C-alpha positions in Angstrom: -28.3 33.7 4.9 -25.1 35.1 3.7 -22.4 32.0 4.3 -19.4 33.1 6.3 -16.2 31.7 4.8 -15.9 30.1 8.5 -18.6 28.5 8.7 -18.4 26.9 5.1 -15.3 25.5 6.5 -16.5 24.3 9.7 -19.1 22.3 7.5 -16.2 21.4 4.9 -13.7 20.4 7.5 -15.3 18.8 11.2 -17.7 16.5 10.9 -19.7 17.0 14.6 -23.1 19.3 13.7 -26.0 18.3 11.6 -24.7 20.1 8.9 -21.4 19.0 8.3 -22.2 15.2 8.6 -25.2 15.9 6.0 -22.3 17.3 3.7 -19.7 14.3 4.4 -22.8 11.8 4.1 -23.5 13.2 0.5 -20.3 13.1 -0.5 -19.5 10.0 0.3 -22.8 8.5 -1.3 -20.9 10.9 -4.6 -17.7 9.2 -4.4 -19.5 5.5 -4.0 -21.9 6.3 -6.9 -18.9 7.6 -9.2 -16.9 4.2 -8.2 -19.9 1.6 -9.2 -20.5 3.6 -12.7 -16.5 3.4 -13.5 -17.1 -0.3 -12.3 -20.0 -0.9 -14.5 -18.5 1.2 -17.6 -16.1 -1.2 -17.6 -18.4 -4.5 -18.5 -18.4 -4.2 -22.4 -21.8 -4.9 -22.5 -22.9 -2.3 -20.4 -20.1 0.3 -22.4 -21.6 -0.6 -25.5 -25.6 0.4 -24.3 -24.9 3.0 -21.7 -21.1 3.9 -22.6 -22.7 7.7 -23.3 -24.8 8.1 -20.1 -21.9 6.7 -17.6 -19.4 9.4 -19.3 -21.9 12.0 -19.2 -22.4 11.1 -15.4 -18.7 10.6 -14.5 -18.4 14.2 -16.4 -21.2 15.1 -13.5 -19.4 13.9 -10.8 -15.8 15.4 -11.8 -17.4 18.5 -11.9 -18.8 17.9 -8.0 -15.6 17.0 -6.6 -13.4 19.6 -9.1 -15.7 22.4 -7.2 -15.2 20.7 -3.6 -11.5 20.3 -4.1 -11.2 24.2 -5.3 -13.5 24.7 -2.1 -11.0 22.6 0.3 -8.3 24.5 -1.3 -9.7 27.9 -0.3 -11.3 27.2 3.0 -8.2 25.6 4.7 -5.7 28.1 5.9 -3.0 25.8 5.6 -3.2 25.3 1.5 0.1 23.8 0.9 -0.2 21.5 3.9 -3.9 20.5 2.4 -2.5 20.2 -1.1 0.4 18.0 -0.2 -1.4 15.8 2.6 -2.4 12.3 1.9 -6.3 13.6 1.4 -5.2 16.2 -0.3 -3.3 14.3 -3.0 -6.1 11.5 -2.9 -8.9 14.2 -3.5 -6.7 15.9 -6.8 -5.9 12.3 -8.2 -10.1 11.4 -7.9 -10.3 14.1 -10.6 -7.4 14.1 -12.8 -8.4 10.7 -14.9 -11.6 12.0 -16.8 -9.4 14.9 -17.5 -7.0 13.2 -18.8 -9.2 10.8 -20.3 -9.8 13.8 -23.0 -6.6 13.4 -24.3 -5.9 9.4 -23.5 -9.0 7.1 -23.9 -10.3 5.3 -20.7 -8.2 7.1 -18.4 -11.4 8.0 -17.1 -11.9 4.1 -15.6 -8.5 5.4 -13.1 -11.3 7.1 -11.0 -12.0 4.3 -9.2 -9.4 5.7 -7.1 -12.0 7.8 -5.6 -12.7 4.8 -3.3 -9.7 6.0 -0.9 -11.9 8.8 -0.3 -14.3 6.3 1.3 -11.8 6.5 4.2 -13.9 9.5 5.5 -16.2 7.6 6.9 -13.7 6.8 9.9 -14.0 10.2 10.9 -17.6 10.6 9.9 -18.8 7.4 12.0 -16.6 8.8 15.1 -14.6 5.0 14.5 -11.3 6.7 16.2 -10.8 3.8 17.9 -9.7 1.9 14.7 -7.5 4.9 13.8 -5.1 4.0 17.1 -4.8 0.4 16.0 -4.0 1.3 12.1 -1.1 3.8 13.9 0.2 1.0 16.2 0.4 -0.9 12.6 1.8 1.8 11.0 4.4 2.3 13.9 4.9 -1.3 14.1 6.0 -1.9 10.6 7.9 1.8 10.4 10.4 0.4 13.0 10.8 -2.6 10.9 11.6 -1.0 8.3 15.6 -1.3 8.4 15.0 -4.9 9.1 12.6 -5.4 6.2 15.3 -3.3 3.7 18.0 -5.8 4.8 15.1 -8.7 4.0 15.1 -7.0 0.5 17.9 -6.3 -0.5 19.1 -10.2 0.1 16.2 -11.1 -1.5 17.1 -8.9 -4.8 20.5 -10.5 -4.8 19.3 -13.9 -4.7 17.0 -13.1 -7.4 20.0 -11.4 -9.4 22.2 -14.3 -8.8 19.3 -17.1 -9.6 18.0 -15.4 -12.8 21.8 -15.0 -14.0 23.0 -19.3 -13.5 19.5 -19.3 -15.4 20.3 -17.5 -18.0 23.6 -19.5 -18.3 22.0 -23.2 -17.3 18.7 -22.5 -19.5 19.3 -19.9 -22.4 17.1 -18.3 -25.0 16.5 -21.9 -26.1 13.8 -22.4 -22.8 12.7 -19.1 -22.8 15.4 -17.0 -20.9 16.4 -14.6 -23.5 18.1 -12.6 -20.7 18.6 -11.5 -17.5 16.2 -9.5 -16.7 13.9 -11.9 -18.2 15.4 -14.6 -16.2 15.3 -12.4 -13.0 12.0 -12.0 -13.8 11.4 -15.9 -13.9 13.2 -15.8 -10.7 10.7 -13.4 -8.9 7.7 -15.2 -10.2 9.1 -18.5 -8.6 10.8 -17.2 -5.7 7.2 -15.6 -4.8 5.9 -19.1 -5.8 3.0 -18.0 -8.2 4.3 -19.4 -11.0 2.9 -17.9 -14.2 4.0 -20.9 -16.5 4.5 -18.5 -19.2 8.7 -19.7 -19.0 9.9 -23.0 -18.1 12.9 -24.8 -17.5 13.8 -28.0 -19.7 17.0 -29.3 -18.5 17.8 -31.3 -15.5 20.0 -28.9 -14.2 17.8 -25.6 -14.9 14.7 -27.8 -13.1 17.1 -28.8 -10.1 17.8 -24.9 -10.0 13.6 -24.3 -9.8 13.5 -26.7 -7.0 15.4 -24.9 -5.1 14.5 -21.7 -5.5 10.9 -22.8 -4.5 12.0 -24.3 -1.4 13.7 -21.1 -0.9 10.4 -19.2 -1.3 8.4 -21.3 1.2 11.6 -20.6 3.6 11.9 -16.8 2.9 7.8 -16.3 2.4 7.1 -15.7 6.4 10.4 -13.5 7.0 8.7 -10.0 6.5 5.7 -10.9 9.1 7.6 -12.5 11.4 9.4 -9.2 11.5 6.6 -6.9 11.8 4.4 -9.2 14.2 7.5 -9.5 16.5 7.6 -5.5 16.5 4.1 -5.2 17.2 4.6 -7.9 20.2 7.6 -6.0 21.4 5.3 -2.8 21.5 2.1 -4.8 22.9 3.7 -5.2 26.4 6.3 -2.5 26.7 6.4 -2.8 30.6 8.6 -6.3 30.0 10.8 -5.0 27.0 11.8 -1.7 29.1 13.8 -4.1 31.2 15.5 -5.9 28.4 19.0 -4.5 27.0 21.2 -4.9 24.5 24.6 -7.1 25.1 27.5 -5.0 24.2 29.4 -7.5 22.5 26.8 -8.7 19.7 23.9 -6.8 20.2 21.8 -9.2 21.3 18.6 -7.4 22.3 17.2 -9.7 24.6 19.6 -9.6 27.0 17.1 -9.7 30.5 17.6 -8.4 33.7 19.9 -10.8 36.2 21.1 -12.0 33.0 25.3 -12.3 33.8 26.0 -13.7 30.4 24.5 -13.3 26.4 22.3 -16.1 25.8 24.2 -15.8 22.2 27.0 -15.0 22.1 27.9 -16.0 25.6 30.2 -13.1 26.7 29.9 -11.8 30.3 27.4 -8.7 30.4 29.4 -6.1 32.3 
């Protein structure tokens, strides 16, 4: 039976009939298997014994995914939209590492990026209700972008100032060989990671380090608070529709019936 291009497109891009579901499930199994092969191949003992088999399997997976990618590009009526879409980019990145391995050793291990293609399981298993929650989270983060950008700029300024001070206080003798290196130390300390590869040894340096540690605990919850606040605002639109901003200071929590701004005290017109 000759398969039409329209029918093939339905099988590849849809998931509401047995043929489409079978195609998607087989694809998911291939993706999962290829990711497992890449993981096992990174184990030194297994690589020494089965490395060639793993590599041949990876070539086979890559061939199948390349055929699938070309098929998707050919079947879609909006080629450019698919190629530049999230799934289109992931589908392309899923096959590039193996081709790069012909020129750069071990880049085939980067094929684990194929794990992102498992997100198709949401569509296949009819988990659309979770997509709404994902959209809600994405929109909340997007609405908080400006505040987060200001926060990040503030953090970078703190890192620059603290890193420069530590470079002046400690100097190369303590491992602070340059301002960029000192900024790296400030980031590691501010985020409370603390690798310990560079440590201050002078009393003033240790005092600065203590201040940065305390500051790190103070600011680490800020992005979470910003996004959580936006999520709470979107969860109760009926309440926040009644809110307005103070025209004097811009305070956004002026409720209906308030005669004076709760922040600056100015009369609300």
